[in-house]
KEKE-3310 file (N, C-alpha, C; in steps of 0.2 Angstrom, whole numbers, plus 5000, padded with zeros to 4 digits):
npx = (5587:5584:5574:5575:5568:5563:5561:5551:5543:5530:5520:5522:5534:5550:5553:5565:5572:5580:5589:5598:5606:5605:5595:5585:5587:5581:5568:5570:5576:5567:5555:5562:5564:5549:5547:5556:5549:5538:5544:5547:5559:5571:5577:5576:5566:5549:5550:5564:5575:5591:5596:5606:5603:5591:5593:5602:5593:5582:5585:5587:5575:5566:5570:5568:5554:5552:5559:5548:5538:5541:5545:5531:5526:5535:5529:5514:5516:5525:5528:5514:5507:5514:5515:5502:5496:5491:5481:5489:5503:5519:5533:5547:5562:5569:5581:5592:5605:5624:5620:5612:5597:5587:5575:5564:5551:5539:5527:5512:5504:5493:5487:5490:5481:5473:5456:5449:5440:5424:5415:5423:5422:5417:5404:5397:5381:5369:5354:5338:5324:5311:5308:5294:5298:5307:5299:5289:5300:5301:5290:5289:5300:5294:5282:5287:5299:5290:5284:5281:5293:5304:5317:5331:5339:5345:5355:5358:5347:5340:5332:5334:5333:5350:5357:5374:5390:5401:5417:5425:5438:5454:5462:5471:5470:5470:5462:5447:5436:5425:5409:5394:5382:5375:5361:5353:5344:5343:5335:5336:5340:5352:5359:5365:5378:5381:5371:5376:5389:5385:5377:5371:5380:5380:5375:5386:5397:5409:5413:5423:5419:5415:5411:5407:5409:5407:5422:5430:5431:5425:5432:5425:5424:5412:5403:5392:5376:5363:5349:5335:5322:5309:5291:5282:5270:5253:5247:5236:5221:5223:5238:5241:5237:5244:5258:5258:5257:5244:5242:5238:5226:5222:5230:5235:5237:5246:5255:5260:5261:5273:5284:5285:5291:5304:5308:5310:5321:5331:5332:5337:5349:5356:5359:5368:5377:5380:5387:5397:5405:5406:5416:5426:5431:5433:5445:5453:5456:5463:5479:5489:5500:5497:5495:5506:5502:5488:5485:5489:5479:5466:5470:5472:5458:5452:5459:5452:5439:5441:5443:5433:5424:5432:5428:5433:5447:5463:5466:5476:5493:5490:5497:5502:5510:5508:5493:5491:5500:5491:5481:5483:5482:5469:5465:5474:5466:5454:5458:5462:5451:5443:5451:5450:5435:5436:5440:5431:5421:5427:5424:5410:5403:5388:5386:5387:5381:5366:5359:5344:5346:5348:5337:5327:5329:5328:5314:5309:5314:5308:5294:5295:5297:5287:5288:5291:5297:5305:5310:5319:5329:5333:5338:5351:5356:5361:5375:5391:5397:5385:5379:5388:5392:5381:5380:5391:5385:5375:5381:5389:5379:5372:5384:5385:5374:5377:5388:5383:5374:5383:5393:5397:5384:5384:5372:5368:5361:5356:5363:5373:5379:5383:5394:5401:5417:5421)
npy = (5673:5657:5648:5633:5620:5604:5593:5578:5569:5572:5578:5580:5588:5593:5608:5616:5626:5639:5648:5660:5665:5679:5682:5678:5686:5699:5694:5686:5696:5706:5696:5695:5708:5710:5701:5706:5717:5713:5705:5701:5702:5697:5709:5720:5734:5729:5727:5731:5725:5721:5718:5709:5700:5695:5689:5679:5669:5668:5668:5653:5646:5657:5656:5645:5644:5656:5651:5640:5650:5655:5646:5640:5653:5655:5646:5649:5662:5663:5648:5644:5651:5651:5639:5633:5622:5604:5594:5585:5594:5591:5592:5588:5587:5597:5608:5617:5624:5627:5641:5641:5638:5625:5619:5607:5604:5594:5594:5594:5596:5600:5589:5589:5586:5581:5578:5563:5558:5556:5549:5539:5528:5515:5507:5494:5490:5485:5477:5473:5463:5459:5442:5431:5420:5426:5433:5423:5419:5430:5432:5420:5423:5433:5429:5419:5429:5435:5424:5412:5412:5401:5394:5387:5371:5365:5365:5381:5390:5397:5406:5410:5418:5424:5426:5434:5436:5447:5451:5463:5462:5468:5473:5465:5455:5456:5457:5469:5478:5469:5465:5464:5452:5455:5454:5446:5444:5432:5430:5443:5454:5461:5453:5443:5439:5435:5426:5415:5412:5406:5397:5381:5380:5379:5383:5391:5389:5395:5408:5415:5428:5436:5453:5461:5476:5485:5488:5485:5476:5469:5460:5448:5438:5428:5422:5411:5414:5412:5403:5405:5396:5397:5396:5398:5411:5412:5416:5427:5438:5448:5446:5452:5464:5470:5468:5474:5489:5491:5493:5483:5469:5457:5441:5442:5457:5459:5452:5458:5471:5466:5464:5476:5483:5475:5477:5490:5490:5483:5492:5504:5499:5494:5510:5514:5503:5508:5519:5516:5510:5519:5527:5518:5517:5530:5533:5521:5525:5537:5544:5549:5556:5557:5566:5565:5569:5570:5556:5552:5560:5555:5541:5544:5546:5534:5528:5534:5531:5517:5518:5522:5511:5502:5507:5517:5518:5511:5496:5484:5480:5487:5487:5501:5503:5493:5494:5507:5502:5494:5500:5507:5507:5507:5520:5528:5528:5532:5545:5550:5550:5561:5571:5571:5572:5586:5591:5588:5595:5609:5608:5605:5618:5619:5609:5615:5618:5626:5639:5637:5623:5616:5621:5614:5600:5599:5602:5591:5579:5585:5581:5567:5562:5567:5580:5595:5609:5616:5610:5602:5611:5614:5603:5603:5613:5613:5611:5615:5605:5596:5602:5607:5592:5589:5599:5592:5580:5583:5589:5579:5571:5576:5576:5563:5561:5568:5562:5549:5551:5554:5543:5527:5514:5497:5487:5473:5457:5451:5439:5438:5451:5447:5437:5442:5444:5432)
npz = (5529:5518:5506:5499:5486:5484:5474:5477:5470:5456:5464:5478:5488:5496:5505:5511:5523:5528:5543:5550:5566:5565:5558:5566:5578:5580:5584:5596:5604:5606:5612:5624:5628:5631:5642:5651:5654:5662:5670:5689:5697:5711:5721:5710:5704:5695:5678:5677:5680:5673:5656:5654:5665:5663:5650:5654:5660:5654:5642:5633:5634:5629:5615:5609:5611:5602:5590:5587:5583:5573:5563:5560:5555:5545:5536:5534:5530:5519:5512:5513:5504:5493:5486:5490:5499:5500:5510:5524:5528:5533:5546:5543:5549:5561:5565:5577:5577:5579:5579:5565:5559:5552:5545:5539:5527:5521:5508:5500:5485:5473:5459:5443:5430:5414:5411:5404:5391:5393:5386:5381:5391:5398:5408:5419:5421:5434:5430:5436:5435:5446:5450:5451:5460:5468:5476:5481:5491:5498:5505:5513:5520:5526:5534:5543:5551:5557:5564:5579:5590:5597:5611:5606:5605:5593:5577:5570:5559:5543:5545:5559:5574:5584:5598:5601:5609:5603:5594:5587:5574:5572:5552:5554:5560:5575:5589:5596:5607:5615:5611:5620:5620:5609:5594:5582:5568:5558:5545:5540:5526:5527:5535:5527:5524:5538:5539:5531:5536:5549:5548:5552:5564:5582:5598:5610:5601:5593:5580:5566:5555:5540:5537:5521:5515:5502:5495:5505:5518:5535:5551:5561:5578:5584:5598:5599:5609:5612:5605:5592:5586:5572:5572:5558:5555:5549:5534:5533:5534:5544:5545:5533:5534:5543:5540:5527:5533:5531:5518:5509:5508:5504:5498:5485:5482:5494:5489:5477:5484:5492:5480:5473:5483:5484:5471:5472:5480:5473:5462:5470:5473:5462:5457:5466:5464:5451:5452:5460:5450:5440:5448:5449:5437:5432:5441:5436:5425:5425:5426:5438:5450:5466:5482:5495:5510:5507:5507:5519:5526:5524:5527:5542:5543:5542:5552:5564:5563:5565:5577:5582:5583:5591:5602:5607:5609:5604:5602:5613:5607:5594:5579:5571:5558:5551:5549:5544:5531:5526:5523:5515:5498:5496:5502:5493:5482:5486:5487:5474:5468:5474:5469:5457:5456:5459:5449:5440:5444:5439:5426:5425:5431:5434:5443:5455:5471:5475:5487:5483:5481:5491:5502:5493:5495:5509:5510:5502:5512:5524:5520:5516:5531:5538:5544:5548:5538:5545:5555:5552:5545:5557:5563:5554:5555:5568:5568:5558:5551:5548:5537:5529:5525:5519:5508:5501:5500:5490:5479:5475:5470:5461:5452:5448:5443:5430:5425:5424:5412:5402:5400:5393:5396:5400:5401:5413:5417:5434:5437:5429:5432:5445:5442:5434:5439:5443)
capx = (5583:5583:5570:5575:5563:5566:5555:5549:5539:5526:5514:5526:5540:5553:5553:5569:5572:5587:5589:5604:5605:5605:5589:5581:5589:5574:5562:5574:5577:5559:5552:5564:5560:5542:5548:5558:5544:5533:5549:5549:5566:5573:5581:5573:5559:5547:5553:5569:5581:5597:5595:5610:5601:5585:5594:5603:5589:5577:5585:5584:5567:5564:5573:5563:5547:5552:5558:5542:5532:5544:5543:5524:5524:5535:5525:5509:5517:5529:5525:5506:5504:5518:5513:5495:5499:5485:5482:5492:5510:5523:5539:5552:5566:5572:5589:5596:5614:5628:5616:5608:5590:5587:5569:5562:5544:5536:5520:5510:5502:5488:5491:5488:5481:5469:5451:5449:5434:5421:5411:5425:5422:5411:5404:5392:5375:5365:5346:5334:5317:5309:5304:5289:5302:5311:5291:5289:5305:5300:5283:5291:5303:5289:5279:5294:5301:5283:5282:5282:5301:5305:5322:5331:5346:5347:5359:5355:5343:5341:5328:5335:5338:5352:5361:5381:5396:5404:5423:5429:5446:5457:5464:5478:5468:5468:5455:5447:5432:5421:5404:5391:5372:5372:5354:5354:5341:5346:5332:5334:5344:5356:5362:5367:5386:5382:5369:5381:5395:5384:5372:5372:5382:5376:5376:5393:5402:5415:5413:5425:5414:5418:5405:5409:5407:5411:5429:5433:5427:5426:5430:5423:5423:5406:5402:5384:5373:5356:5347:5329:5317:5303:5285:5280:5264:5248:5246:5229:5221:5228:5244:5243:5236:5249:5266:5259:5256:5236:5243:5237:5221:5222:5235:5239:5239:5251:5263:5262:5266:5281:5287:5286:5298:5309:5310:5313:5328:5335:5335:5342:5355:5359:5363:5372:5384:5384:5392:5406:5408:5408:5421:5432:5433:5437:5450:5457:5457:5467:5485:5494:5503:5492:5501:5506:5500:5481:5483:5488:5475:5461:5472:5469:5451:5450:5460:5447:5433:5443:5445:5429:5420:5435:5426:5437:5454:5466:5468:5483:5496:5490:5503:5500:5512:5502:5487:5493:5501:5484:5476:5487:5481:5462:5466:5476:5461:5449:5461:5463:5445:5442:5454:5445:5429:5436:5443:5424:5417:5426:5421:5403:5399:5383:5385:5388:5376:5365:5354:5339:5346:5348:5329:5322:5332:5324:5308:5308:5316:5302:5288:5296:5296:5282:5292:5291:5304:5309:5313:5325:5333:5336:5343:5356:5360:5366:5381:5392:5397:5381:5375:5394:5391:5374:5383:5395:5380:5369:5385:5391:5372:5372:5389:5386:5369:5379:5390:5378:5372:5388:5396:5394:5382:5381:5366:5369:5354:5359:5368:5379:5383:5387:5398:5409:5423:5423)
capy = (5667:5656:5642:5629:5616:5599:5589:5570:5569:5578:5582:5578:5592:5595:5612:5616:5634:5640:5655:5663:5669:5686:5682:5677:5689:5704:5691:5683:5703:5709:5693:5697:5714:5710:5698:5712:5723:5710:5700:5700:5700:5701:5716:5725:5735:5726:5730:5735:5720:5721:5714:5704:5694:5693:5684:5672:5667:5666:5666:5646:5647:5660:5653:5638:5647:5660:5646:5637:5654:5657:5639:5642:5662:5655:5641:5654:5667:5660:5643:5643:5657:5650:5632:5632:5615:5603:5588:5588:5595:5590:5595:5580:5589:5603:5608:5624:5621:5632:5648:5641:5634:5622:5615:5604:5603:5589:5596:5590:5601:5598:5587:5594:5581:5582:5573:5559:5560:5552:5545:5533:5524:5511:5504:5488:5492:5478:5478:5466:5463:5453:5437:5428:5415:5429:5435:5419:5419:5434:5430:5415:5426:5439:5423:5417:5434:5436:5419:5411:5409:5398:5394:5378:5369:5364:5370:5386:5389:5402:5411:5408:5422:5422:5433:5433:5440:5449:5454:5465:5462:5474:5472:5460:5448:5458:5457:5474:5478:5466:5467:5457:5452:5458:5453:5446:5440:5430:5431:5449:5453:5464:5449:5437:5436:5431:5419:5410:5408:5404:5390:5374:5381:5378:5387:5389:5389:5405:5407:5418:5430:5443:5456:5465:5483:5488:5487:5483:5471:5469:5454:5448:5433:5427:5415:5409:5413:5410:5403:5404:5395:5400:5392:5403:5414:5410:5422:5428:5445:5451:5446:5455:5471:5472:5467:5479:5494:5493:5494:5476:5465:5450:5438:5444:5462:5457:5451:5465:5476:5463:5465:5484:5484:5473:5481:5497:5490:5482:5497:5507:5496:5495:5513:5512:5500:5511:5525:5513:5508:5524:5530:5514:5519:5537:5531:5518:5530:5542:5541:5555:5555:5559:5568:5559:5571:5568:5549:5552:5563:5549:5535:5545:5546:5527:5527:5537:5526:5511:5518:5522:5506:5500:5509:5524:5517:5507:5489:5482:5477:5488:5490:5507:5503:5487:5497:5512:5498:5490:5505:5512:5507:5511:5528:5531:5525:5538:5553:5550:5550:5566:5576:5569:5575:5594:5593:5586:5600:5613:5605:5605:5622:5619:5605:5616:5618:5633:5638:5634:5616:5614:5622:5609:5595:5598:5603:5582:5577:5584:5577:5559:5560:5570:5584:5602:5610:5621:5605:5599:5616:5616:5598:5603:5620:5612:5608:5615:5600:5594:5605:5605:5586:5588:5600:5587:5573:5585:5591:5571:5566:5580:5575:5558:5562:5572:5557:5544:5554:5553:5537:5522:5509:5490:5482:5466:5453:5449:5432:5441:5455:5444:5432:5445:5444:5425)
capz = (5527:5512:5504:5493:5486:5480:5470:5477:5463:5453:5468:5484:5488:5503:5506:5516:5525:5532:5544:5555:5572:5564:5555:5572:5584:5582:5587:5602:5608:5607:5616:5630:5631:5633:5647:5655:5656:5668:5676:5694:5700:5718:5721:5706:5701:5690:5673:5678:5679:5667:5651:5653:5668:5657:5644:5656:5663:5651:5632:5630:5633:5623:5608:5609:5609:5596:5582:5585:5581:5566:5558:5559:5552:5536:5533:5534:5523:5512:5510:5507:5497:5484:5484:5491:5499:5501:5516:5531:5529:5540:5548:5544:5553:5563:5567:5578:5579:5578:5576:5559:5560:5546:5544:5532:5528:5517:5507:5494:5479:5471:5455:5437:5425:5410:5411:5399:5387:5399:5383:5378:5396:5399:5414:5419:5427:5435:5428:5438:5437:5452:5448:5457:5464:5474:5479:5485:5496:5502:5508:5517:5526:5531:5539:5548:5554:5562:5568:5583:5590:5604:5612:5603:5605:5588:5574:5567:5552:5539:5548:5567:5578:5589:5602:5600:5610:5597:5596:5581:5574:5565:5546:5555:5563:5582:5595:5599:5610:5614:5612:5623:5620:5601:5592:5575:5564:5551:5540:5537:5521:5528:5537:5522:5527:5544:5540:5526:5541:5554:5546:5555:5570:5589:5606:5612:5595:5592:5573:5563:5551:5539:5534:5515:5514:5495:5493:5510:5522:5543:5552:5569:5580:5586:5601:5600:5616:5612:5598:5594:5579:5573:5568:5553:5556:5544:5530:5533:5532:5548:5543:5526:5533:5548:5537:5523:5536:5528:5510:5506:5512:5501:5495:5479:5485:5497:5483:5473:5488:5493:5473:5472:5488:5483:5465:5474:5483:5467:5458:5473:5474:5454:5456:5471:5461:5445:5456:5463:5444:5437:5452:5448:5429:5431:5444:5432:5417:5426:5429:5440:5457:5472:5487:5501:5513:5507:5507:5526:5529:5523:5532:5549:5545:5543:5559:5569:5562:5568:5585:5586:5583:5595:5609:5607:5611:5600:5606:5615:5603:5589:5574:5566:5552:5548:5548:5538:5524:5522:5521:5509:5494:5496:5504:5487:5476:5488:5486:5467:5466:5477:5464:5449:5457:5460:5441:5436:5446:5435:5418:5426:5434:5437:5449:5462:5475:5477:5492:5481:5480:5498:5502:5492:5497:5515:5509:5501:5519:5528:5517:5517:5536:5542:5549:5547:5535:5551:5561:5547:5545:5564:5563:5549:5558:5574:5566:5552:5549:5545:5533:5524:5523:5515:5503:5498:5497:5484:5474:5472:5468:5455:5447:5445:5436:5424:5423:5419:5405:5398:5401:5391:5401:5399:5405:5413:5422:5440:5438:5424:5435:5452:5441:5431:5440:5445)
cpx = (5581:5579:5573:5570:5566:5561:5556:5548:5534:5522:5517:5532:5543:5554:5559:5571:5578:5588:5596:5602:5602:5598:5585:5582:5582:5568:5563:5574:5570:5556:5556:5564:5553:5543:5550:5553:5539:5538:5550:5555:5568:5578:5581:5567:5556:5547:5561:5577:5586:5595:5600:5606:5595:5587:5597:5597:5582:5579:5585:5579:5565:5564:5570:5556:5547:5554:5553:5538:5535:5544:5536:5524:5526:5531:5518:5511:5522:5529:5519:5505:5508:5516:5507:5495:5491:5486:5485:5499:5513:5529:5544:5558:5567:5577:5590:5600:5620:5626:5614:5603:5589:5579:5567:5554:5543:5528:5518:5505:5497:5490:5488:5486:5475:5462:5452:5440:5431:5417:5415:5426:5415:5411:5397:5387:5371:5357:5343:5327:5315:5305:5299:5291:5303:5305:5291:5293:5304:5294:5285:5295:5301:5286:5284:5296:5295:5279:5283:5290:5302:5313:5324:5339:5350:5351:5355:5353:5345:5339:5329:5336:5343:5354:5369:5385:5400:5412:5425:5436:5448:5459:5470:5476:5468:5462:5454:5442:5426:5413:5398:5384:5370:5367:5356:5347:5341:5342:5333:5341:5350:5361:5365:5373:5386:5378:5373:5387:5392:5380:5374:5378:5377:5378:5381:5399:5404:5414:5417:5422:5417:5412:5408:5406:5409:5417:5432:5428:5430:5425:5430:5424:5417:5404:5395:5382:5368:5355:5339:5327:5311:5299:5282:5273:5260:5246:5238:5228:5223:5234:5246:5243:5241:5257:5265:5257:5247:5236:5238:5232:5220:5229:5240:5240:5245:5258:5263:5265:5273:5285:5288:5292:5304:5312:5314:5321:5333:5336:5339:5351:5358:5362:5369:5379:5386:5387:5398:5408:5411:5416:5427:5435:5436:5444:5456:5460:5462:5474:5488:5496:5497:5497:5499:5502:5492:5480:5484:5482:5468:5462:5471:5462:5448:5453:5455:5441:5433:5443:5438:5423:5423:5433:5430:5445:5456:5467:5475:5487:5495:5496:5500:5503:5510:5495:5486:5495:5494:5480:5477:5483:5472:5462:5469:5470:5455:5453:5461:5457:5442:5445:5451:5438:5429:5437:5435:5420:5419:5425:5413:5402:5396:5381:5384:5382:5373:5360:5348:5339:5344:5340:5327:5323:5327:5318:5306:5308:5309:5296:5290:5294:5291:5283:5290:5299:5309:5313:5318:5330:5336:5342:5351:5360:5364:5375:5384:5394:5393:5378:5382:5393:5385:5376:5385:5391:5377:5375:5388:5385:5372:5378:5388:5378:5372:5386:5388:5374:5375:5392:5392:5391:5380:5376:5368:5362:5360:5365:5374:5383:5387:5392:5405:5416:5427:5428)
cpy = (5664:5650:5640:5623:5610:5595:5580:5569:5574:5581:5583:5585:5593:5601:5614:5625:5634:5646:5655:5667:5676:5687:5682:5683:5694:5699:5688:5690:5704:5705:5694:5703:5713:5706:5703:5716:5719:5707:5703:5698:5700:5703:5721:5727:5730:5731:5732:5732:5721:5716:5709:5697:5691:5687:5677:5668:5664:5665:5660:5645:5650:5659:5649:5640:5653:5656:5642:5642:5655:5651:5641:5648:5657:5650:5645:5659:5668:5653:5642:5646:5654:5643:5629:5624:5613:5596:5590:5589:5592:5592:5587:5581:5595:5602:5614:5622:5628:5639:5648:5637:5631:5617:5613:5601:5598:5592:5594:5596:5595:5596:5589:5589:5583:5577:5569:5560:5554:5547:5539:5528:5520:5506:5499:5491:5486:5481:5470:5468:5457:5449:5434:5423:5420:5433:5431:5418:5425:5434:5425:5418:5430:5434:5420:5423:5435:5430:5418:5410:5406:5396:5387:5377:5366:5369:5375:5386:5397:5407:5411:5416:5422:5429:5430:5437:5441:5453:5456:5465:5468:5470:5466:5456:5449:5459:5465:5474:5472:5467:5462:5457:5453:5451:5451:5440:5439:5430:5438:5450:5456:5458:5441:5435:5433:5425:5414:5407:5405:5397:5385:5375:5380:5383:5385:5390:5394:5402:5414:5421:5436:5447:5461:5473:5486:5486:5485:5478:5471:5462:5453:5440:5433:5422:5417:5410:5411:5408:5401:5402:5398:5395:5399:5404:5411:5416:5422:5435:5449:5452:5450:5462:5475:5473:5473:5487:5496:5494:5489:5473:5458:5448:5441:5452:5464:5455:5456:5468:5474:5465:5471:5485:5480:5475:5487:5496:5486:5489:5504:5503:5497:5503:5516:5509:5505:5516:5522:5513:5514:5528:5528:5516:5523:5536:5528:5522:5535:5541:5548:5551:5559:5561:5565:5563:5571:5563:5550:5554:5559:5542:5538:5545:5539:5526:5529:5533:5520:5512:5518:5516:5501:5502:5515:5525:5512:5500:5489:5480:5481:5490:5498:5506:5497:5492:5503:5507:5495:5494:5508:5513:5509:5517:5531:5531:5533:5545:5553:5553:5558:5572:5575:5571:5583:5595:5593:5593:5608:5614:5606:5610:5622:5613:5607:5617:5625:5632:5634:5625:5614:5616:5615:5602:5594:5600:5594:5578:5578:5580:5569:5559:5563:5576:5590:5605:5615:5616:5602:5604:5617:5609:5600:5609:5618:5610:5612:5611:5596:5596:5607:5596:5586:5593:5595:5582:5575:5585:5584:5568:5570:5580:5569:5557:5563:5566:5550:5543:5552:5549:5531:5514:5502:5488:5476:5464:5452:5443:5435:5445:5453:5440:5434:5442:5437:5423)
cpz = (5520:5512:5498:5493:5482:5479:5471:5471:5461:5457:5475:5483:5496:5500:5512:5517:5529:5535:5549:5561:5570:5562:5561:5578:5584:5585:5594:5606:5609:5612:5622:5633:5633:5641:5653:5658:5661:5672:5683:5699:5706:5717:5715:5706:5696:5683:5672:5679:5673:5663:5652:5658:5664:5653:5649:5658:5660:5641:5630:5629:5627:5615:5607:5605:5602:5587:5582:5581:5573:5562:5556:5553:5546:5532:5530:5528:5519:5509:5506:5503:5490:5483:5486:5492:5500:5506:5522:5530:5535:5541:5549:5547:5554:5567:5570:5581:5576:5574:5570:5561:5553:5548:5537:5532:5522:5515:5501:5491:5475:5461:5449:5432:5420:5410:5404:5397:5390:5392:5380:5384:5396:5406:5415:5425:5428:5433:5429:5438:5441:5449:5453:5461:5469:5478:5484:5492:5500:5508:5514:5524:5531:5535:5545:5552:5560:5565:5575:5586:5597:5605:5610:5603:5598:5584:5570:5559:5549:5542:5556:5570:5584:5594:5602:5605:5604:5599:5589:5581:5570:5559:5547:5560:5571:5586:5596:5605:5609:5615:5615:5621:5614:5598:5586:5573:5558:5545:5536:5531:5522:5531:5534:5524:5533:5542:5536:5532:5547:5555:5549:5562:5575:5594:5607:5606:5593:5584:5571:5556:5547:5534:5528:5515:5508:5495:5498:5515:5532:5546:5560:5571:5586:5591:5601:5607:5618:5604:5598:5587:5579:5568:5563:5556:5550:5540:5529:5534:5538:5549:5539:5527:5538:5543:5531:5526:5532:5520:5506:5512:5508:5500:5490:5479:5487:5493:5480:5477:5489:5485:5473:5476:5485:5476:5466:5476:5477:5464:5462:5473:5466:5455:5462:5468:5454:5447:5457:5456:5440:5441:5450:5441:5428:5435:5439:5426:5419:5428:5430:5447:5462:5478:5494:5507:5513:5508:5516:5530:5529:5526:5540:5549:5545:5550:5566:5568:5566:5575:5588:5586:5588:5602:5611:5608:5605:5605:5607:5609:5595:5585:5570:5561:5549:5545:5541:5530:5522:5520:5515:5502:5492:5499:5497:5483:5480:5487:5478:5464:5468:5471:5458:5451:5457:5452:5438:5438:5442:5428:5418:5431:5438:5442:5456:5465:5477:5483:5490:5482:5486:5502:5499:5491:5505:5515:5509:5509:5522:5527:5518:5526:5542:5546:5545:5542:5542:5556:5557:5546:5553:5566:5560:5553:5565:5573:5559:5549:5544:5539:5527:5521:5518:5510:5498:5495:5490:5479:5471:5468:5459:5449:5445:5441:5430:5421:5420:5413:5400:5396:5398:5396:5398:5402:5407:5419:5429:5441:5433:5428:5441:5450:5435:5432:5444:5440)
residu = (UNK:UNK:UNK:UNK:UNK:UNK:UNK:UNK:UNK:UNK:UNK:UNK:UNK:UNK:UNK:UNK:UNK:UNK:UNK:UNK:UNK:UNK:UNK:UNK:UNK:UNK:UNK:UNK:UNK:UNK:UNK:UNK:UNK:UNK:UNK:UNK:UNK:UNK:UNK:UNK:UNK:UNK:UNK:UNK:UNK:UNK:UNK:UNK:UNK:UNK:UNK:UNK:UNK:UNK:UNK:UNK:UNK:UNK:UNK:UNK:UNK:UNK:UNK:UNK:UNK:UNK:UNK:UNK:UNK:UNK:UNK:UNK:UNK:UNK:UNK:UNK:UNK:UNK:UNK:UNK:UNK:UNK:UNK:UNK:UNK:UNK:UNK:UNK:UNK:UNK:UNK:UNK:UNK:UNK:UNK:UNK:UNK:UNK:UNK:UNK:UNK:UNK:UNK:UNK:UNK:UNK:UNK:UNK:UNK:UNK:UNK:UNK:UNK:UNK:UNK:UNK:UNK:UNK:UNK:UNK:UNK:UNK:UNK:UNK:UNK:UNK:UNK:UNK:UNK:UNK:UNK:UNK:UNK:UNK:UNK:UNK:UNK:UNK:UNK:UNK:UNK:UNK:UNK:UNK:UNK:UNK:UNK:UNK:UNK:UNK:UNK:UNK:UNK:UNK:UNK:UNK:UNK:UNK:UNK:UNK:UNK:UNK:UNK:UNK:UNK:UNK:UNK:UNK:UNK:UNK:UNK:UNK:UNK:UNK:UNK:UNK:UNK:UNK:UNK:UNK:UNK:UNK:UNK:UNK:UNK:UNK:UNK:UNK:UNK:UNK:UNK:UNK:UNK:UNK:UNK:UNK:UNK:UNK:UNK:UNK:UNK:UNK:UNK:UNK:UNK:UNK:UNK:UNK:UNK:UNK:UNK:UNK:UNK:UNK:UNK:UNK:UNK:UNK:UNK:UNK:UNK:UNK:UNK:UNK:UNK:UNK:UNK:UNK:UNK:UNK:UNK:UNK:UNK:UNK:UNK:UNK:UNK:UNK:UNK:UNK:UNK:UNK:UNK:UNK:UNK:UNK:UNK:UNK:UNK:UNK:UNK:UNK:UNK:UNK:UNK:UNK:UNK:UNK:UNK:UNK:UNK:UNK:UNK:UNK:UNK:UNK:UNK:UNK:UNK:UNK:UNK:UNK:UNK:UNK:UNK:UNK:UNK:UNK:UNK:UNK:UNK:UNK:UNK:UNK:UNK:UNK:UNK:UNK:UNK:UNK:UNK:UNK:UNK:UNK:UNK:UNK:UNK:UNK:UNK:UNK:UNK:UNK:UNK:UNK:UNK:UNK:UNK:UNK:UNK:UNK:UNK:UNK:UNK:UNK:UNK:UNK:UNK:UNK:UNK:UNK:UNK:UNK:UNK:UNK:UNK:UNK:UNK:UNK:UNK:UNK:UNK:UNK:UNK:UNK:UNK:UNK:UNK:UNK:UNK:UNK:UNK:UNK:UNK:UNK:UNK:UNK:UNK:UNK:UNK:UNK:UNK:UNK:UNK:UNK:UNK:UNK:UNK:UNK:UNK:UNK:UNK:UNK:UNK:UNK:UNK:UNK:UNK:UNK:UNK:UNK:UNK:UNK:UNK:UNK:UNK:UNK:UNK:UNK:UNK:UNK:UNK:UNK:UNK:UNK:UNK:UNK:UNK:UNK:UNK:UNK:UNK:UNK:UNK:UNK:UNK:UNK:UNK:UNK:UNK:UNK:UNK:UNK:UNK:UNK:UNK:UNK:UNK:UNK:UNK:UNK:UNK:UNK:UNK:UNK:UNK:UNK:UNK:UNK:UNK:UNK:UNK:UNK)
# end
């Protein structure tokens, strides 16, 4: 057997393994002997058929199976210990010709790079104090949401409730699986993108809408089936108690209640945006290649999520090459951030998660939802993936806490933050 390595780039390698029939014959012969022991050949007792007959009947099948076993053994025993491949290695070519086996593996290896000085980086942070005008709007929305709704043929308004048949589209505009009779309350903050695209439309209209999710978006065709308009509720004590879950009884207390909830939303959003800013800044600051094998693994995770949203099957006419091409840049960025996080974990060993960290989290979750700690533990114990995902989430949070204390932060008001890239 002979192994040669060709460098595709700093992190991708083509490993070529060649072996002769002489190398493989011991495996072939042992497999044929094992077959002979059990073979029931007419005219011979079990295990007594001539080897020549066994070879003639089973040699081709045995060679194919043993070559497959050999290919896996070489990767497990020779390639993996030497190169520690990451991601999803693949066999790009396999030939068994003229008693010569040639196998080409493409593997990725962990990139080598140095972390930049985190103190040299600057990121933007959204800082916003809720205004009375925003509270006014939320009071109006709350009254509308709890008002009387009636069927209407009028154009859709900001506070309308609708039902629609929704047809998700892939990244290339292909239709997927129709979801009928979906309900939407356009007054909800999460439906801001829908509200923008549907205002003024009427029953029967079909509208293309785009929903933003971080650095990517999803597109849909929506056919409006029903429309309900609202007559706002009255701001009285009964409404206030119900809307605040008993935390307020007067209009002034209710406004204070709403203001605190809106501020909590902005504060959480600010932290989420800051995490994205830090990840983007770290990725931009580090220049290194990432293994194709890991990028492929990430793209495959996108594909599985796409299939799930499409009802479990890819739509007719789905173009895999187009999907991979359109997903490549996003997957490459995510892959780079994964390796940077691993490197940061080496620099900050205290971000590793201890059993105490997990226990503390579960106790907090139990208190938050009014459950027992045992119930929370049983939920996570139901799947090894659940507990591992929890550990990764806690580790990521500890890492961001470290970074947020070291990176330079430039605070921006809401308007400046929203308009900075325009």
